[in-house]
BAGU-770994 format. One record per atom (N, C-alpha, C, O): x, y, z. Coordinates in steps of 0.2 Angstrom, whole numbers, padded with zeros to 4 digits, always signed. Atoms other than C-alpha are relative to their C-alpha. Layout:
BEGIN
XYZ/...
end
This chain:
BEGIN
+0009+0002-0002/-0596-0791-0191/+0000-0007-0003/+0003-0009-0009/+0002+0007+0001/-0601-0809-0190/-0004-0001-0007/-0007+0003-0009/+0004+0001+0005/-0609-0818-0205/-0006-0004+0002/-0005-0010+0004/+0005+0004-0002/-0626-0825-0202/-0005-0003-0005/-0007+0001-0009/+0006+0004+0005/-0638-0837-0213/-0007+0000+0004/-0007-0003+0009/+0006+0000-0002/-0655-0834-0209/-0006-0005-0003/-0009-0003-0008/+0006+0004+0004/-0667-0849-0214/-0007+0001+0001/-0010+0002+0006/+0006-0002+0001/-0684-0845-0221/-0004-0004+0005/-0004-0010+0005/+0006+0003-0004/-0698-0848-0208/+0002-0005+0005/-0001-0009+0007/-0004+0004-0005/-0686-0855-0195/-0004+0001+0006/-0008+0006+0007/+0002-0001-0005/-0692-0858-0178/+0003-0005+0005/+0002-0010+0003/-0002+0005-0004/-0684-0867-0163/-0005-0005+0001/-0011-0004+0002/+0004+0006-0001/-0690-0884-0160/-0003+0000+0007/-0008-0003+0008/+0001+0002-0008/-0689-0883-0140/+0000+0006+0001/+0003+0010-0002/-0001-0005-0004/-0692-0869-0128/+0007+0000+0003/+0011-0004+0003/-0006-0002-0003/-0678-0860-0119/+0001-0005+0005/+0007-0006+0005/+0001+0004-0005/-0682-0872-0104/+0002-0006-0002/+0008-0008+0000/-0002+0007+0004/-0683-0888-0114/+0008+0000-0004/+0012-0005-0004/-0006+0000+0004/-0668-0883-0124/+0006-0002+0005/+0009-0007+0004/-0005+0001-0006/-0657-0882-0108/+0000-0007+0002/+0005-0010+0001/+0000+0007-0001/-0663-0899-0103/+0003-0004-0004/+0007-0008-0003/-0002+0005+0006/-0660-0907-0120/+0008+0001+0000/+0011-0004+0000/-0007-0001+0000/-0642-0900-0120/+0003-0004+0004/+0007-0008+0003/-0004+0005-0003/-0637-0909-0104/-0003-0006-0002/+0002-0011-0002/+0000+0008+0003/-0646-0925-0110/+0004-0002-0005/+0006-0008-0005/-0003+0001+0006/-0638-0925-0126/+0007-0001+0003/+0010-0006+0002/-0006+0000-0002/-0621-0922-0117/+0002-0007+0003/+0007-0011+0003/-0001+0007-0005/-0623-0936-0105/-0001-0006-0004/+0002-0011-0003/+0002+0006+0004/-0630-0949-0117/+0006-0001-0004/+0008-0006-0004/-0006+0000+0006/-0616-0946-0130/+0006-0002+0004/+0010-0007+0003/-0007+0001-0003/-0602-0945-0117/+0001-0008+0001/+0006-0011-0001/-0001+0007-0001/-0606-0962-0112/-0001-0005-0006/+0001-0011-0005/+0000+0004+0007/-0609-0969-0129/+0005+0000-0003/+0007-0005-0006/-0008+0000+0002/-0593-0963-0135/+0005-0004+0004/+0010-0007+0001/-0005+0003-0006/-0583-0969-0119/-0001-0007-0002/+0004-0010-0005/+0003+0007+0001/-0592-0987-0122/+0002-0002-0007/+0004-0008-0007/-0001+0002+0007/-0589-0987-0141/+0008+0000-0002/+0011-0003-0006/-0008-0001+0001/-0570-0982-0140/+0004-0003+0006/+0010-0004+0005/-0002+0003-0005/-0566-0989-0123/+0006+0006+0003/+0012+0006+0003/-0003-0006-0002/-0562-0971-0115/-0001+0002+0007/-0007+0001+0009/+0002-0003-0008/-0561-0965-0097/+0002+0008+0000/+0007+0010-0003/-0001-0007-0001/-0564-0947-0092/+0006+0003+0004/+0009+0001+0009/-0006-0001-0004/-0550-0938-0087/-0002+0009+0001/-0006+0011-0003/+0001-0008-0001/-0549-0917-0080/+0006+0002-0007/+0011-0002-0008/-0004-0002+0005/-0540-0906-0094/+0002+0006+0002/-0002+0009+0005/-0002-0007-0001/-0531-0890-0093/-0003+0005-0004/-0005+0003-0010/+0001-0005+0005/-0537-0873-0099/+0004+0004-0003/+0003+0008-0008/-0006-0004+0002/-0521-0866-0101/+0006-0004+0000/+0006-0008+0005/-0006+0003-0001/-0503-0872-0104/+0005+0004-0001/+0004+0009-0004/-0006-0003+0001/-0486-0865-0105/+0002+0000-0007/+0003-0006-0010/-0001-0002+0008/-0482-0858-0123/+0007-0003+0000/+0009-0005-0006/-0008+0003+0000/-0463-0866-0119/-0002-0007-0002/+0003-0009-0006/+0000+0009+0000/-0469-0885-0120/-0003-0001-0007/-0002-0007-0008/+0002+0002+0005/-0476-0884-0137/-0006-0003+0000/-0008-0004-0005/+0006+0004-0002/-0492-0892-0130/-0007+0003-0004/-0011+0000-0006/+0006-0003+0003/-0504-0879-0138/-0001-0002-0007/+0003-0003-0011/+0000+0002+0006/-0513-0883-0154/+0001+0007-0005/-0003+0012-0004/+0000-0006+0004/-0507-0870-0167/-0006+0000-0006/-0006+0005-0009/+0004-0001+0006/-0522-0874-0180/+0003+0001-0005/+0008-0003-0006/-0004-0001+0006/-0517-0866-0195/+0005+0005+0000/+0007+0009-0005/-0006-0003-0001/-0503-0857-0188/-0001+0008-0001/+0005+0011-0002/+0001-0007+0002/-0510-0839-0190/-0004+0003+0007/-0003+0008+0009/+0003-0002-0004/-0521-0839-0176/+0003+0001+0007/+0006-0003+0010/-0003-0002-0006/-0517-0829-0159/-0002-0004+0006/-0008-0006+0005/+0001+0004-0005/-0517-0839-0143/-0002+0006+0006/+0002+0011+0006/+0001-0005-0005/-0525-0828-0128/+0004-0001+0006/+0003-0005+0010/-0006+0000-0004/-0509-0826-0118/+0000+0004+0007/-0004+0009+0007/-0001-0004-0005/-0506-0819-0100/+0005-0002+0005/+0006-0008+0006/-0006+0002-0005/-0493-0819-0086/-0003-0003+0005/-0009-0003+0006/+0002+0003-0007/-0494-0828-0070/+0006+0002+0005/+0010-0002+0005/-0006-0003-0003/-0482-0818-0059/+0002-0005+0005/+0008-0005+0006/-0002+0005-0004/-0482-0833-0046/+0005-0004-0002/+0010-0006+0002/-0003+0005+0003/-0474-0844-0058/+0006+0003-0004/+0011-0001-0006/-0005-0004+0004/-0463-0831-0067/+0000-0002-0008/+0006-0003-0011/+0002+0001+0007/-0471-0836-0084/-0005+0001-0002/-0010+0003+0002/+0005+0000+0002/-0483-0835-0096/-0005-0007+0000/-0003-0012+0001/+0006+0005+0002/-0500-0845-0100/-0003+0001-0007/-0002+0007-0010/+0004+0001+0006/-0509-0849-0115/-0006-0003+0000/-0006-0009+0002/+0007+0004-0001/-0528-0853-0115/+0001-0003-0007/+0004-0001-0012/+0000+0004+0004/-0529-0869-0126/-0004+0002-0007/-0009+0005-0006/+0004+0000+0007/-0535-0869-0145/-0004-0007+0000/-0010-0007+0000/+0002+0006-0001/-0537-0887-0142/+0004-0004+0004/+0010-0001+0005/-0004+0004-0004/-0530-0902-0133/+0004-0005-0004/+0007-0010-0001/-0002+0006+0004/-0524-0912-0148/+0008-0003+0003/+0009-0009+0002/-0008+0002-0002/-0505-0913-0141/+0000-0001+0007/+0003-0006+0010/+0000+0002-0008/-0509-0912-0122/-0002-0007+0001/+0000-0010+0006/+0005+0006+0000/-0520-0928-0124/+0006-0005+0001/+0007-0008+0007/-0005+0004+0000/-0505-0938-0129/+0004+0000+0004/+0005-0006+0006/-0003-0001-0005/-0494-0932-0117/-0002-0003+0006/+0001-0007+0010/+0003+0003-0006/-0507-0936-0104/+0000-0007+0000/+0000-0010+0005/-0001+0007+0001/-0508-0954-0111/+0007-0003+0003/+0007-0008+0006/-0006+0003-0003/-0490-0956-0107/+0001+0000+0006/+0003-0005+0008/-0001-0002-0006/-0489-0948-0091/-0005-0004+0004/-0003-0005+0010/+0006+0004-0005/-0505-0958-0084/+0001-0007-0002/-0003-0011+0000/-0002+0007+0001/-0498-0974-0091/-0006-0005-0003/-0007-0010-0001/+0006+0003+0003/-0514-0978-0103/+0004-0006-0003/+0010-0006-0005/-0003+0007+0005/-0511-0996-0110/-0003+0000-0007/-0007+0005-0008/+0001+0001+0007/-0513-1001-0128/-0009-0002+0000/-0010-0007+0003/+0007+0000+0002/-0532-1000-0133/-0004+0004+0006/-0010+0004+0006/+0003-0006-0005/-0537-0988-0119/+0001+0007-0002/+0007+0009-0004/-0001-0008+0001/-0540-0970-0121/-0004+0005+0006/-0008+0003+0010/+0001-0004-0005/-0545-0955-0112/-0006+0005-0005/-0006+0005-0011/+0004-0005+0004/-0559-0941-0117/+0000+0006+0006/+0001+0005+0012/-0001-0005-0004/-0560-0925-0108/-0006+0007-0002/-0007+0009-0008/+0004-0007+0004/-0572-0908-0109/+0006+0004-0001/+0010+0005+0004/-0005-0006+0001/-0561-0895-0117/-0004+0007-0002/-0009+0007-0006/+0004-0007+0001/-0566-0877-0117/+0006+0005-0002/+0011+0005+0002/-0006-0003+0002/-0555-0866-0127/-0003+0009-0003/-0009+0010-0004/+0001-0006+0002/-0555-0847-0133/+0004+0001-0007/+0010+0001-0007/-0002-0001+0006/-0552-0844-0151/-0001+0008-0003/-0006+0009-0006/+0001-0009+0000/-0550-0824-0153/-0001+0002-0007/-0004+0007-0008/+0001-0001+0005/-0548-0824-0171/-0004-0004-0005/-0003-0005-0011/+0005+0004+0003/-0562-0835-0176/-0005+0004-0004/-0009+0008-0001/+0006-0003+0005/-0574-0829-0191/-0007-0001+0003/-0009-0007+0002/+0007+0002-0003/-0591-0829-0183/-0005+0000-0005/-0006+0004-0009/+0008+0001+0005/-0607-0836-0191/-0004-0005+0004/-0004-0006+0010/+0005+0005-0003/-0620-0849-0189/+0003-0006+0005/+0001-0009+0010/-0004+0007-0004/-0606-0863-0183/+0005+0002+0003/+0008-0003+0005/-0006-0002-0004/-0591-0852-0176/-0002+0004+0005/-0006+0008+0005/+0000-0004-0006/-0590-0844-0160/+0007+0001+0002/+0012-0003+0001/-0007-0001-0004/-0575-0837-0150/+0000-0005+0005/+0005-0006+0008/-0001+0005-0006/-0579-0849-0137/+0000-0007-0004/-0003-0008-0009/-0001+0006+0005/-0575-0867-0143/-0001-0006+0006/+0004-0007+0011/+0001+0006-0004/-0582-0883-0133/-0001-0007-0004/-0005-0008-0008/+0000+0008+0003/-0579-0901-0138/+0002-0005+0005/+0004-0003+0011/-0003+0006-0003/-0575-0917-0132/+0007-0002-0004/+0007-0004-0010/-0005+0003+0002/-0557-0922-0134/+0001-0006+0002/+0000-0008+0008/-0002+0008-0001/-0552-0939-0135/+0006-0004-0003/+0006-0003-0010/-0007+0004+0002/-0536-0949-0138/+0001-0008+0004/-0001-0010+0009/+0001+0007-0003/-0533-0967-0137/+0008-0004-0002/+0010-0002-0008/-0006+0003+0001/-0517-0978-0138/-0001-0005-0004/-0006-0009-0003/+0000+0004+0006/-0514-0989-0154/+0005-0003+0000/+0010-0001+0003/-0007+0003+0001/-0501-1001-0159/+0003+0003-0008/-0001+0007-0011/-0003-0002+0007/-0491-0998-0175/-0004-0004-0006/-0003-0001-0012/+0003+0002+0004/-0502-1011-0184/-0007+0003-0001/-0010+0001-0006/+0006-0004-0002/-0517-1000-0180/+0000+0007-0005/-0005+0010-0007/-0001-0007+0004/-0509-0986-0190/-0003-0001-0009/+0000+0000-0014/+0001+0002+0008/-0520-0990-0206/-0006+0005-0002/-0010+0008+0002/+0006-0004+0001/-0534-0982-0215/-0006-0004+0001/-0012-0001-0001/+0004+0005-0002/-0545-0997-0210/-0003+0001+0007/-0008+0000+0009/+0002-0002-0007/-0544-0994-0192/-0003+0007+0001/-0007+0009+0005/+0002-0006+0001/-0546-0976-0196/-0008+0000-0001/-0012+0003+0003/+0006+0001+0002/-0562-0979-0204/-0005-0004+0004/-0011-0003+0004/+0006+0005-0005/-0569-0992-0190/-0002+0005+0004/-0007+0005+0007/+0001-0005-0006/-0566-0978-0178/-0005+0005-0002/-0009+0007+0003/+0005-0006+0003/-0576-0964-0188/-0006-0005+0001/-0009-0003+0006/+0006+0004-0001/-0590-0978-0189/-0003-0001+0006/-0010+0000+0007/+0002+0001-0007/-0592-0981-0171/-0001+0007+0003/-0006+0007+0007/+0001-0007-0003/-0591-0963-0167/-0008+0003-0003/-0012+0005+0001/+0007-0001+0003/-0607-0960-0180/-0004-0004+0004/-0010-0002+0005/+0005+0004-0002/-0615-0975-0172/-0003+0003+0007/-0009+0003+0009/+0001-0004-0007/-0613-0966-0155/-0005+0005-0001/-0010+0005+0002/+0005-0007+0001/-0621-0949-0162/-0007-0003-0002/-0012-0001+0000/+0006+0001+0001/-0635-0959-0170/-0004-0003+0005/-0010-0003+0004/+0002+0003-0007/-0638-0969-0153/-0003+0006+0003/-0009+0006+0005/+0003-0005-0004/-0640-0952-0144/-0005+0004-0004/-0009+0007+0000/+0006-0003+0003/-0652-0945-0158/-0006-0003+0001/-0011+0000+0001/+0005+0003+0000/-0663-0959-0156/-0005+0000+0007/-0011-0001+0008/+0002-0001-0006/-0664-0957-0137/-0003+0007+0002/-0007+0008+0006/+0003-0006+0000/-0668-0939-0139/-0006+0002-0003/-0010+0006+0000/+0007+0000+0003/-0682-0942-0151/-0005-0004+0003/-0011-0002+0001/+0004+0002-0006/-0689-0952-0138/-0003+0005+0005/-0009+0007+0007/+0002-0004-0006/-0688-0940-0125/-0003+0007-0002/-0006+0009+0003/+0002-0004+0003/-0693-0926-0136/-0002+0000-0007/+0001+0000-0012/+0004+0001+0006/-0706-0928-0149/+0001+0006-0005/+0001+0004-0011/+0000-0006+0004/-0703-0910-0156/+0006-0003-0004/+0006+0000-0010/-0007+0001+0005/-0685-0918-0165/-0003-0005-0005/-0005-0010-0004/+0001+0003+0005/-0688-0925-0181/+0006-0001-0005/+0005-0002-0011/-0007+0001+0005/-0671-0927-0187/+0001-0007-0002/+0000-0011+0002/-0003+0007+0000/-0665-0943-0195/+0007+0002-0005/+0008+0006-0009/-0007+0001+0002/-0647-0946-0199/+0003-0006-0004/+0003-0011-0001/-0003+0004+0002/-0638-0957-0210/+0006-0004+0002/+0011-0001+0000/-0005+0004-0005/-0628-0971-0199/+0005-0001-0004/+0010+0001-0002/-0005+0003+0004/-0618-0978-0214/+0004+0006-0003/+0001+0010-0006/-0003-0007+0001/-0603-0966-0217/+0003-0002-0008/+0003-0008-0011/-0004+0001+0007/-0596-0963-0235/+0006+0003+0000/+0006+0009+0002/-0006-0002+0001/-0579-0960-0237/+0004+0003-0005/+0006-0001-0010/-0003-0002+0006/-0569-0949-0248/+0006+0004+0001/+0007+0006+0006/-0006-0004-0001/-0552-0940-0250/-0001+0006-0003/-0005+0007-0007/+0000-0006+0001/-0548-0924-0252/+0001+0002-0008/-0002+0005-0012/-0001+0000+0008/-0540-0927-0269/-0006-0002-0005/-0007+0000-0010/+0006+0003+0005/-0556-0938-0276/-0005+0007+0000/-0007+0009-0006/+0004-0005+0000/-0565-0922-0271/+0002+0005-0005/-0002+0006-0010/-0002-0004+0004/-0554-0911-0281/-0002-0003-0007/-0005+0001-0011/+0001+0003+0007/-0555-0923-0296/-0008+0000-0002/-0010+0001-0008/+0007+0001+0003/-0574-0925-0295/-0003+0009-0001/-0008+0010-0005/+0002-0006+0001/-0576-0905-0293/+0006+0006-0002/+0006+0010+0002/-0005-0004+0001/-0562-0896-0300/+0000+0008-0001/+0005+0011+0000/+0002-0008+0001/-0571-0879-0303/-0002+0003+0006/-0004+0009+0006/+0004-0003-0008/-0578-0877-0284/+0007-0001+0004/+0012-0004+0004/-0003-0001-0007/-0570-0871-0269/+0000-0007+0004/-0004-0012+0003/+0000+0006-0006/-0565-0884-0255/-0006+0000+0003/-0009-0005+0004/+0007-0001-0003/-0580-0878-0246/-0007-0003-0005/-0011-0006-0004/+0005+0003+0004/-0591-0880-0260/+0000-0007-0002/-0005-0010-0004/-0001+0008+0001/-0584-0898-0264/-0003-0003+0005/-0007-0007+0004/+0004+0002-0005/-0589-0902-0247/-0008+0000+0000/-0012-0005+0001/+0008+0000+0000/-0607-0896-0248/-0003-0003-0006/-0008-0006-0005/+0003+0005+0006/-0610-0904-0265/+0001-0007+0002/-0004-0011+0000/+0000+0009-0001/-0604-0922-0259/-0003+0000+0005/-0008-0004+0005/+0004+0002-0006/-0611-0921-0242/-0008+0001-0001/-0011-0002+0003/+0006-0001+0002/-0628-0915-0249/-0003-0006-0003/-0009-0008-0003/+0003+0006+0004/-0629-0931-0260/+0000-0006+0006/-0004-0010+0007/+0000+0006-0004/-0622-0943-0246/-0002+0001+0007/-0002-0004+0010/+0003-0001-0007/-0628-0935-0230/+0005-0002+0006/+0005+0002+0011/-0005+0001-0006/-0614-0942-0218/+0007-0003-0003/+0008-0009-0005/-0007-0001+0004/-0596-0941-0225/+0005+0001+0004/+0005+0005+0007/-0006-0002-0005/-0579-0943-0217/+0004+0001-0007/+0005-0003-0012/-0005-0002+0006/-0567-0932-0229/+0008-0001+0003/+0011+0003+0007/-0008+0002-0002/-0549-0939-0228/+0006+0003-0002/+0006+0006-0008/-0007-0003+0003/-0532-0933-0231/+0000+0008+0001/+0000+0011-0005/+0001-0007+0000/-0532-0916-0225/+0006+0003+0002/+0009+0000+0007/-0006-0004-0001/-0517-0904-0224/+0005+0000-0005/+0008+0005-0005/-0004+0001+0004/-0506-0909-0237/-0001+0003-0008/-0007+0004-0009/+0002-0003+0007/-0505-0901-0256/-0002-0005-0004/+0001-0010-0005/+0004+0004+0005/-0517-0908-0269/+0004+0001-0005/+0008+0005-0006/-0003-0001+0007/-0512-0911-0287/+0001+0008-0003/+0005+0010-0007/+0002-0006+0003/-0518-0894-0291/+0005+0005+0002/+0007+0010-0001/-0004-0006-0003/-0505-0885-0279/-0002+0002+0005/+0002+0005+0009/+0002-0004-0005/-0517-0880-0267/-0002-0006+0005/-0002-0012+0004/+0001+0004-0004/-0522-0887-0251/-0008+0000+0001/-0011+0004-0002/+0008+0001+0000/-0541-0893-0247/-0001+0004+0007/-0006+0007+0008/-0001-0004-0006/-0537-0885-0229/+0006-0001+0004/+0010-0006+0003/-0007-0001-0004/-0524-0882-0217/-0001-0005+0006/-0006-0006+0009/-0001+0005-0006/-0518-0894-0202/+0006+0001+0002/+0011+0002-0002/-0006+0001-0003/-0506-0893-0190/+0005-0005-0001/+0002-0010+0000/-0004+0005+0002/-0490-0904-0194/+0002-0005+0005/+0003-0011+0004/-0002+0004-0005/-0487-0911-0177/-0005-0003+0004/-0004-0004+0010/+0005+0004-0003/-0503-0921-0173/-0003-0004-0003/-0004-0010-0001/+0004+0005+0005/-0512-0928-0187/+0004-0002-0005/+0008+0002-0007/-0003+0001+0005/-0504-0938-0199/-0005+0001-0006/-0010-0002-0006/+0005-0003+0004/-0511-0930-0214/-0002-0005-0006/-0007-0004-0010/+0004+0005+0004/-0512-0947-0224/-0007-0005+0004/-0011-0008+0001/+0005+0003-0003/-0523-0954-0210/-0005+0003+0005/-0007+0001+0010/+0005-0005-0004/-0536-0940-0204/-0005+0002-0004/-0005+0000-0010/+0006-0002+0004/-0551-0932-0209/-0005+0004+0004/-0004+0004+0010/+0005-0003-0004/-0566-0923-0205/-0008-0003+0000/-0009-0005-0006/+0005+0002-0001/-0582-0929-0200/-0006+0004-0001/-0006+0009+0003/+0006-0005+0001/-0599-0920-0209/-0005-0003+0000/-0005-0009-0001/+0007+0002+0001/-0617-0921-0209/-0003+0005-0004/-0002+0011-0002/+0004-0006+0003/-0629-0913-0221/-0005+0003+0006/-0007+0000+0010/+0003-0003-0004/-0638-0900-0212/-0007+0004-0004/-0006+0009-0007/+0004-0004+0005/-0656-0895-0220/-0001+0006+0003/-0002+0011-0001/+0002-0007-0003/-0659-0880-0208/+0005+0005-0003/+0003+0010-0006/-0002-0005+0002/-0644-0871-0214/+0003-0003-0008/+0008+0000-0010/-0002+0002+0007/-0643-0880-0231/+0007-0001-0002/+0009+0002-0007/-0006+0000-0001/-0626-0884-0229/+0004-0007+0003/+0000-0010+0007/-0003+0006-0004/-0613-0898-0223/+0003+0004+0006/+0007+0009+0006/-0003-0001-0007/-0608-0896-0205/+0006-0005+0003/+0005-0011+0004/-0005+0004-0003/-0592-0902-0197/-0002-0002+0005/-0004+0003+0008/+0001+0002-0007/-0595-0912-0181/+0006-0002+0004/+0006-0001+0010/-0006+0003-0003/-0577-0920-0179/+0005+0002-0004/+0004+0001-0010/-0007+0001+0003/-0559-0917-0184/+0004-0006+0003/+0006-0006+0009/-0004+0005-0003/-0549-0932-0181/+0005-0004-0004/+0006-0003-0010/-0005+0004+0003/-0535-0944-0185/+0004-0004+0003/+0004-0004+0009/-0005+0003-0003/-0522-0956-0182/+0006+0004+0000/+0008+0007-0005/-0005-0005-0001/-0508-0946-0175/+0007-0002-0003/+0008-0008-0004/-0006+0003+0003/-0490-0944-0182/+0004-0003+0004/+0005-0002+0010/-0006+0002-0005/-0476-0955-0177/+0006+0003-0002/+0005+0009-0004/-0007-0005+0000/-0458-0950-0178/+0000+0001-0008/+0000+0007-0010/-0002-0001+0007/-0456-0953-0197/-0006+0006-0003/-0005+0011-0006/+0005-0006+0002/-0473-0943-0201/+0001+0006+0003/+0000+0011-0001/-0001-0006-0002/-0469-0930-0190/+0006+0003-0003/+0006+0010-0004/-0006-0002+0003/-0452-0928-0197/-0001+0003-0008/+0001+0008-0011/+0002-0004+0007/-0459-0926-0214/-0005+0006-0001/-0005+0010-0006/+0006-0005-0002/-0473-0915-0209/+0003+0007+0002/+0001+0012-0002/-0005-0006-0001/-0461-0902-0201/+0003+0003-0004/+0002+0009-0005/-0003-0002+0004/-0451-0900-0214/-0004+0004-0006/-0002+0009-0007/+0004-0003+0004/-0465-0898-0227/-0003+0007+0003/-0003+0012+0000/+0002-0007-0002/-0473-0885-0216/+0005+0005+0000/+0002+0011+0002/-0005-0005-0005/-0457-0875-0212/+0000+0001+0005/+0003+0006+0007/+0000-0001-0006/-0459-0879-0196/+0005-0003+0005/+0003-0005+0010/-0005+0004-0002/-0442-0888-0192/+0002+0005+0008/+0005+0002+0012/-0002-0002-0006/-0439-0876-0176/-0004-0002+0005/-0003+0000+0011/+0004+0003-0006/-0451-0885-0166/+0002-0007+0002/+0000-0011+0007/-0004+0006-0001/-0440-0900-0166/+0004+0001+0007/+0005-0005+0010/-0002-0001-0006/-0433-0893-0151/-0003+0000+0007/+0000-0001+0012/+0005+0001-0005/-0448-0892-0141/-0001-0007+0005/-0001-0013+0002/-0001+0008-0004/-0450-0905-0126/-0006-0005-0004/-0005-0011-0004/+0004+0006+0003/-0466-0913-0134/+0002-0003-0006/+0001-0009-0007/-0003+0002+0007/-0458-0914-0152/+0005-0004+0001/+0006-0009-0003/-0006+0003-0001/-0443-0921-0145/-0002-0007+0002/+0000-0012+0000/+0004+0007-0002/-0453-0935-0136/-0003-0003-0006/-0004-0010-0006/+0004+0004+0006/-0461-0940-0152/+0004-0001-0006/+0003-0005-0010/-0006+0002+0004/-0446-0940-0163/+0005-0005+0003/+0010-0007+0000/-0006+0006-0003/-0436-0952-0151/-0005-0005+0002/-0002-0010+0005/+0004+0005-0001/-0452-0962-0149/-0002-0001+0007/-0004-0007+0008/+0002+0001-0006/-0456-0959-0131/-0007+0000+0001/-0010-0004+0005/+0008+0000-0001/-0474-0955-0133/-0002-0005-0003/+0000-0006-0009/+0003+0005+0002/-0485-0969-0137/-0004+0002-0007/-0006+0007-0009/+0004-0002+0006/-0494-0971-0154/-0008+0001+0001/-0010-0003+0005/+0007-0001-0003/-0512-0964-0153/-0004+0002-0007/-0002+0004-0013/+0005-0003+0005/-0527-0960-0163/-0006+0005+0004/-0008+0003+0010/+0005-0005-0005/-0539-0945-0157/-0003+0004-0004/-0002+0004-0010/+0002-0007+0004/-0548-0930-0161/-0005+0004+0005/-0005+0002+0011/+0004-0002-0004/-0561-0919-0155/-0008+0001-0004/-0009+0002-0010/+0008+0002+0002/-0581-0919-0157/-0002+0007+0003/-0001+0008+0008/+0002-0007-0003/-0589-0902-0155/-0007+0000+0004/-0013-0002+0001/+0006+0000-0003/-0602-0901-0142/-0006+0005+0000/-0011+0002+0000/+0004-0004+0004/-0611-0887-0147/-0004-0002-0006/-0010-0003-0007/+0003+0001+0007/-0612-0892-0164/-0004-0007+0000/-0009-0007-0004/+0004+0004+0001/-0618-0908-0161/-0007+0001+0005/-0011-0003+0004/+0006-0002-0004/-0632-0900-0148/-0003+0002-0008/-0008-0002-0010/+0003-0002+0006/-0636-0890-0165/-0002-0005-0005/-0007-0003-0008/+0002+0004+0005/-0637-0904-0176/-0007-0003+0002/-0012-0002-0002/+0006+0003-0002/-0649-0914-0165/-0005+0003+0002/-0010+0001+0001/+0005-0004-0002/-0659-0901-0158/-0003+0004-0008/-0008+0007-0009/+0003-0003+0006/-0661-0893-0177/+0002+0008+0000/-0001+0011-0003/-0002-0007-0002/-0654-0876-0171/+0003+0003-0007/+0007+0000-0010/-0003-0004+0006/-0650-0863-0185/+0007+0004+0003/+0011+0005-0002/-0006-0003-0003/-0636-0855-0174/+0002-0002+0007/-0001-0004+0012/-0003+0003-0006/-0623-0860-0162/-0001+0004+0006/-0002+0002+0012/+0002-0005-0007/-0628-0845-0150/-0007-0002+0003/-0011+0000+0007/+0007+0003-0003/-0645-0856-0148/+0003-0004+0006/-0001-0006+0010/-0001+0006-0004/-0635-0869-0138/+0005+0001+0004/+0008-0003+0007/-0007-0002-0004/-0620-0860-0130/-0001+0008+0001/-0005+0012-0002/+0001-0007-0003/-0617-0843-0121/+0005+0002-0003/+0010-0001-0001/-0007-0002+0003/-0604-0833-0131/-0002+0008-0001/-0008+0010+0000/+0001-0007+0001/-0601-0814-0136/-0001+0001-0009/+0002-0001-0013/+0002-0002+0006/-0609-0807-0152/-0001+0008-0003/-0004+0012+0000/+0001-0007+0003/-0609-0790-0162/-0008+0002+0000/-0013-0002-0001/+0007-0001+0000/-0625-0780-0161/-0004-0002-0005/-0010-0003-0004/+0004+0001+0005/-0629-0782-0179/-0003-0008+0001/-0009-0010+0000/+0005+0006+0000/-0631-0801-0176/-0005-0001+0005/-0008-0006+0004/+0006+0000-0005/-0642-0799-0161/-0006+0003-0004/-0011+0000-0004/+0006-0003+0005/-0653-0788-0172/-0001-0006-0004/-0006-0009-0003/+0003+0004+0007/-0654-0799-0188/-0001-0008+0003/-0005-0012+0000/+0003+0007-0004/-0656-0815-0176/-0006+0001+0004/-0011-0003+0003/+0005-0003-0004/-0668-0806-0165/-0006+0001-0005/-0012-0001-0004/+0005-0003+0005/-0678-0800-0180/-0004-0008-0002/-0009-0008-0004/+0001+0006+0003/-0677-0820-0186/-0003-0004+0004/-0005-0009+0002/+0002+0005-0005/-0684-0828-0170/+0006-0003+0001/+0004-0009+0003/-0005+0003-0002/-0667-0834-0167/+0002+0002+0007/+0002+0008+0008/-0001-0002-0008/-0664-0835-0148/+0007+0000+0003/+0009-0005+0006/-0007+0001-0002/-0645-0832-0144/+0000+0000+0008/-0004+0004+0011/+0000+0001-0007/-0642-0837-0126/+0005+0006+0002/+0006+0007+0008/
end
């Protein structure tokens, strides 16, 4: 059974009809703002990939991809978890120049997701990726990119507030940056999630950096696949959400691995068997371009801007009977 948090006295800001109009407006407005801020071009993207390519995102390495056979090609296909690796290959195949990138609508199925107010089996996000130089592989460039994304979010919010007077959300545009090790040092007795909530509640808009490697405590803040983000140059963008009384992640992103970082992280993660996959070979021999990229949750952003209490209010998915009952009694309208 999924876990739900029911805010006291909650009611949706907009009617169902207005909510649908607002979702469309948010998506159109933010897409344009993001593309302009990061110099991105829209492309089409796959719903599924071949498991033999190594292109699917392995997430934390335990989630099962939805797989099915295609008799006409004599092989199997996997519905994507995300397009983290596919985008980098696409930049290479399409011949994108340095400083230019792509974005796309990514739709995924994550069958093993733990369901709650923020998590659904259905995942929709803007996946984006951009070609950079070796000199761009710095923390300063990462921070500059994060700030541009936050500014695009704030611009989108401002336009929605003009269009819908019911929205009274305020977001902090200036980002506070913190590393996972700094969080552990600040809150050694809290869990990683509790650390995030404590810090984001105080600072409102936060980018938590360096996710994936082991901290000084011997534990990880959170898991990251070893073959897309450089664990020293990545992070999660989080905003404080008063409706849910918690921090919510809007984007996971980072400067991607170069050959050296991939070599190091595959060994650390015990994934050396991936070195023989086509995608990983092209990374290790330097064929693929250096990139920065990430995913930005479409339903998460709509939730944030529309001040919704449940992701099911802004996307259509499947929920257990108890979730429908609890949400229905609380006036939370699941689509």
